[in-house]
N, C-alpha and C positions, 0 to 999 in steps of 0.2 A: 614653670608652666605645668599645670596639672591637667592632663587630658584624661578624662574618665571614659576610656574606651571599653566597649563590651569585650568579654573574653574571646569571642570568635575573631574579632578584629585584631586582637593582639596575636592570635595564632596565625592569621593571614600575613600579618606584617613579619612575623618570625620566619614563616616559610619563604616569603619573598626575599627576606634578607639572606636566608641560607642559599637560595638559588642565585642570588646576586653575588654572594661571596664565592661560591663554587663555580659560578658561571653556568650559563645555559648549556654550553657545550658539554660540561661534565655530566649534567643530568641527562642530556640527549644520548651521550655515549653509554651511560649506564643502562638506559632504557633499551637502546639498540642491542647491547650485549645480552640483555635479558631475553629479548625477542629472538635473537639468534640461537640462544641456548634452548628456548622452548621449541623452535622450529627443528633443531637438530634432534631433540628428544622425540618429537612427534614423527620425524622421518625414521628414526630407529625403530619406533613402535610399528610404524607402517611396514617397514621392511621385514620385521620379525613376523608380523601377521601374514604378509605375502609368502614368506618361507613356509609358515605352518599350513597355509592354504595349498601351496604347491605339493607339500608332502601328503596332505589329505587327498588331493586329486590323484596323485600317483597310487595311493592305497586303494581308492575307489575304482580306478581304472583296472588295477590288478584283480580286485575282487569281481569286477564286471566280466573280465576275460575268463576267470574261473567259472563263474556262473554260466556264461555263454557256452563254454566247453561241456559243462555238466548237462545243460539243457539239450545241446546237440546230441550228446550220447543218449539221453532219454528218448529223444525223438527217433533216433535210429532203432532203439530197442522197440519202441511202440510200432514203428513201421514194419519191423520184422515180425512182431507179434501179430499184426493185422494180416500180413501175408501168410503166416502159418495158419491162422484161423480160417482164412479163405481156402487154403489148400485142404484143410481138414473137412470143411463143409463140402467141397467138391468130391472128396474121397467118399464121404458118407452118402452123398447123393448117388454116386456111382454104384454103391453097394446095392441100392434098390434095383438096379438093372441086372445085377449078377444073379445067377441061379442060386437057390438056397444051399445047395451042396458046397458051393465054393465060397460062401459068405464067411464061414467061421475062420478059415485061414487068412482071408483078407482083413477081417475085423481084428484078428490078433496082430497082424502086421501094422494096421493103422494105430492100434493101442501102443505098440512098441515105438512107432514113429512119433506119436504124440508125447510119450514119456521122454524121448530124446529131445524133442523140441522144447519141452518144459525145462529140462536140465540145461539146455543151451541158453534159454532165456534167463534162467537163474544166474548163470555165469555172466551174461551180458549186463544184467542189472547190477551184479556185485562189482563188476570192474570199475565203473565210474565212482562208486562209493569208496572202494579201496584206494583209488587214486587220490581222494581227498585226504 
């Protein structure tokens, strides 16, 4: 008996014969083992990604804390600078009320105080930068 089957039909019959000889259970077990391996691999990838993200979050939190400390130090310096400028303005306004004979020594004292304030501000500004 000569059956002229197309090539695809012979392939289908060959695959069906192989499945039948190995049994459907063998094919199912192989497929399930493959799926389990893929799931295990994807779980390992996900856990590695989660670990990398946790490390990145820790690094970002540390840099955020450093930035917050630096900004707070800058705000303290700015607040002190504003207070010093206000004090200098009040001192200069007070000079207008003083008689001309007493202005020169007071002006020298104000200049000395201003130089001291600028030196103190320079040290306050340099302290947070040196801490980094």
